[in-house]
N, C-alpha and C positions, 0 to 999 in steps of 0.2 A: 341863767335862763335854760329852760328845758322844754322838750317836746315829747309827745307820745305818738308813735305811729301804730295805728290799730287797723288790722285787716278786718273787713266785714265778716260777720258770722255766716254760718252755713245757710244757703238759700235754696229755694225750690228750683228744680230743673224747668226749662221751658223757654219759650220765645214770646215776645221779644226780650232780648237779654237785659235791656235797661229796666224793664218792669218786673223782673223776678223778685218776689217777696222773700223774706226770711222763712225758713222752715221751722217746724217745731224743734228740731235739733238746734237750729241757730238761736232760737229764743232761750233754750236751756243753756247754751254756751254763754250768752250775754248774762244771764242770771248768775251763773257760776263765776265768771270773771268779775262781775260787779260785786258779788258778795266778798270776794277776796280783796278787791280794791277798797271797798268800804271798810272792811275790818282792819286793814292795814293803813288806811288813810294815805295811800301813796299815789293818788292821782288827783292833781289839781290843774284846772285849766280855766282860762278866761274865755276862750272860744273853742268850739268844736267845729273844725272844718270837715266837710264831707263831699264826696263826689255827687254828681246828679243822679246816679243810679240808685234805684229804690232800695236795694239791699244795704247799701252804705248809709243811706238816710235813716233806715229803720234801725240799723246798728247804733248810729250816733244818738238817735232819740231814745233808744232803749237804755243805753249807758247813762245818758243825761238823767233820765227819769229814775233809774235804779239807784244811782249815786246821789240823787237830789242835787245835781250841779246847777248852779245859776249861770253857767257858761252859755254864751250865745251860740246857736247853731248857724253855720254859714256855709252855703254851697260855694265851692271853689272850683275853678278851672284847673286842669292839669292833674286831676286825680282819677281819670279813667284808666282801666287796666293797661292799655298800651301807650299812654301818654309819656312823652319825654320828661324825666324828673327835673331837668335843669331849671325850668322857670319856677317850679315850686321850691326847689332848693334855694334859689335866689330870694324868694319871698320870705322863707323861713329865716334866712340870715338877717333880714331887716326887722323881724318881730322881737319885741322886748318884753314879752309876757308869755306865760305857759300856754301852749296850744296843743290840743289833741287833734290828730289828723286821721280820719277814717276813710279808707280807700280800698284798693284792690292790688292783687299781684298780677303781673310782675312789677308794676309801677312802684309799690311801696318798698319792695326789696331792693329795687334799683335805687330808689331815693335814699334808703338807709346806707347802701354801699357807697353812693356818691358823697353823702355827708361825712361818713366815717373814714372811708378809704380814699376819697378824692376822685373816684371814677365809678360810674354806674355798672360797668361790666369789667370783669366777671362779677356775678352776684356773690356777696359775702354773707348775705342774710337770706333766709327763706322763712317768711312769716306764714304760719299756719292760720287757718280761719279763726277769727276772734282773738288772735294773739296781740299782745301789747308790748311794744319796744320803747323804752324810755332812753332818750339821748339828751345829754347835757352839753351845752356849749362851753368850751374852754378856749377863750381867745377866739381865733378863727376856726378852730377845729371842733368837732363833735365827738363825744366819747359815749360808749354804751354804759348806762347805769344799771339797768336790769331788763329782763324780758320774761314774760309769762305767756302761757297758752292754756286753754281749757284742759288739755290732756295731762298737764303736770299738776293741776290743782286737785 
């Protein structure tokens, strides 16, 4: 079993924070990452979980569309920037199919650190905007399979 942790793409500045849309730069980031993922065929997911914030929803929809994924979009609690990653980590341990999780930092970096290192702090990961981190479950542990970000593509 594996999961993909995906930080939302670049968003416009402004308030309210929850309603900030993706910027033109963010839409370019999604196209770049999606092109790589499509060419390599290395993202498969049955569901795409996202936070309730607009920029995460738009990132999830953009990737779903660009990759032509049939994965169901699901808004999930526990994915806001400052949410405690414990409850989401517990839910991910119960899942038996590939899931992509689109959210925010520092929550996603703390979640990755918790899953891989067993604790959320100190942070062992720093996900850039529109970065994708694949984690594979090995028994009760999670291991890093790969990570990409728009800057390295």
